[in-house]
Structure formats: C-alpha cells, structure tokens
C-alpha distance (Angstrom), angle and dihedral (degrees) to the residues before:
residue distance angle dihedral
X1 . . .
X2 3.84 . .
X3 3.82 119.8 .
X4 3.80 119.2 -110.7
X5 3.82 137.4 -178.1
X6 3.75 123.4 -79.2
X7 3.87 90.4 -117.8
X8 3.76 88.7 56.9
X9 3.80 92.6 51.1
X10 3.87 91.1 49.7
X11 3.79 89.8 49.8
X12 3.84 92.6 49.3
X13 3.90 93.1 48.1
X14 3.86 89.9 49.7
X15 3.65 90.0 50.8
X16 3.76 92.4 50.7
X17 3.77 92.1 47.7
X18 3.79 90.6 49.7
X19 3.70 92.4 51.2
X20 3.84 92.4 47.0
X21 3.84 91.9 51.1
X22 3.81 116.1 111.4
X23 3.83 111.9 -92.6
X24 3.82 117.1 -94.7
X25 3.79 116.9 -105.5
X26 3.84 114.5 -77.5
X27 3.73 97.2 -92.5
X28 3.70 125.8 140.9
X29 3.78 118.5 -129.4
X30 3.84 116.6 -136.6
X31 3.75 138.6 -170.8
X32 3.79 125.0 168.2
X33 3.78 105.8 -41.1
X34 3.83 93.2 -20.4
X35 3.78 126.1 99.0
X36 3.81 128.8 176.2
X37 3.85 131.5 -169.2
X38 3.86 100.1 -154.8
X39 3.85 90.8 -164.1
X40 3.85 96.1 58.2
X41 3.81 94.4 26.1
X42 3.77 90.2 -131.3
X43 3.82 129.6 123.8
X44 3.72 146.9 162.9
X45 3.81 129.7 -118.4
X46 3.73 118.3 -173.2
X47 3.76 91.0 -14.3
X48 3.81 95.7 -54.7
X49 3.79 123.2 110.4
X50 3.79 120.3 -110.4
X51 3.84 126.9 -170.7
X52 3.81 121.4 -156.5
X53 3.69 135.3 -160.2
X54 3.88 117.7 -119.7
X55 3.79 92.3 -98.0
X56 3.82 94.2 43.0
X57 3.86 90.0 50.6
X58 3.80 91.5 47.7
X59 3.78 91.7 51.1
X60 3.83 94.2 45.0
X61 3.87 90.9 46.3
X62 3.80 89.1 54.7
X63 3.68 92.4 50.0
X64 3.82 92.4 45.0
X65 3.83 90.5 54.1
X66 3.81 90.3 54.4
X67 3.82 105.9 38.9
X68 3.79 115.0 -178.7
X69 3.85 92.3 8.7
X70 3.73 121.5 117.2
X71 3.81 107.1 -124.2
X72 3.82 114.5 -156.2
X73 3.85 117.4 -123.0
X74 3.81 88.4 -119.9
X75 3.73 93.1 52.2
X76 3.79 92.2 50.3
X77 3.82 93.5 46.2
X78 3.84 89.7 51.2
X79 3.77 96.8 45.3
X80 3.82 98.3 40.6
X81 3.81 102.9 32.1
X82 3.74 100.4 19.5
X83 3.73 94.6 -125.1
X84 3.84 143.8 54.9
X85 3.82 111.3 -108.0
X86 3.83 93.3 -159.5
X87 3.80 130.6 -107.5
X88 3.80 94.9 -70.3
X89 3.79 95.5 57.6
X90 3.79 118.7 102.1
X91 3.79 97.8 -171.2
X92 3.79 93.5 112.0
X93 3.87 94.0 48.5
X94 3.80 89.1 48.1
X95 3.83 91.4 53.7
X96 3.76 93.1 45.5
X97 3.82 86.6 52.9
X98 3.82 89.4 52.8
X99 3.81 91.1 50.6
X100 3.78 93.5 47.6
X101 3.74 92.4 51.2
X102 3.84 93.0 52.2
X103 3.77 94.3 40.4
X104 3.84 94.9 48.3
X105 3.83 98.5 35.8
X106 3.85 90.5 107.7
X107 3.83 92.0 52.6
X108 3.86 92.1 -97.0
X109 3.82 121.4 155.0
X110 3.82 119.5 -89.9
X111 3.78 114.8 -91.6
X112 3.81 101.5 172.5
X113 3.80 108.3 70.2
X114 3.78 130.8 -171.5
X115 3.88 114.5 -132.8
X116 3.72 99.5 -161.5
X117 3.73 115.7 -125.0
X118 3.78 90.7 8.2
X119 3.82 116.0 56.3
X120 3.79 138.3 -103.0
X121 3.80 135.8 -41.4
X122 3.85 134.0 -165.1
X123 3.84 106.0 -137.0
X124 3.74 139.8 136.3
X125 3.81 94.8 -126.4
C-alpha cells in the first residue's frame, strides 16, 4: 500500500460513507423537461427516454438537486467521484460532454452550462 496525504484519506472515507448510506426515497428529480430516477439511472428529456451510466447519473443528480446554482469543479469532483483529480484532469469536462450529448440528442436546448473559472450550472438559459 502506498502512502498518501491525510486530505486524500478523509476524501476517500467520506466517499465510502456516502456510498454506504441508505438510498434516497424513490423520487424522481425534475427540471424543465428533464426527469431522472436516481435509483434506476433512467430519465426522460422532451418525452424521450434517456439512460445514464452511474457517474453520469450521479453528476446529473447533483446538478438537479441544485438547479440554478453554480457548483464549483472541486465540489462536483468530491461529491461525484469522492476526490479531487487536480487541475490538469479533464474527467469532469468529459462527463459533462457525455451528459450534454445525451440530453441534447433530440435537438433540445442546453441545460448544463459551463461558468468559466467557476464550475457548472443547471439552467434553462
């Protein structure tokens, strides 16, 4: 086992505790014409069904629970992945791209917006 910083240990323990927490009630999350069932990782956008990977669903769930709020990159990385990948990692941008492709596949308007230098926001404008 390789040594690592105390901050990383704390982040990993928090992530494990979060994953071990009992599942939230079976309530769909909704915003505009988008719905998500976090348990089944399925949703609907503009009436068409959309399936999400585990990470995509976790990212979308976080955004849906904070509509209109700018979520910092570091906050998203901590809550979705359980760690901060550092400033050179593009993992978050890649998954935001995956989400956008799925959510806009039917020609719908963009919901996941980049707020340059800050993070991401779920909004209709």
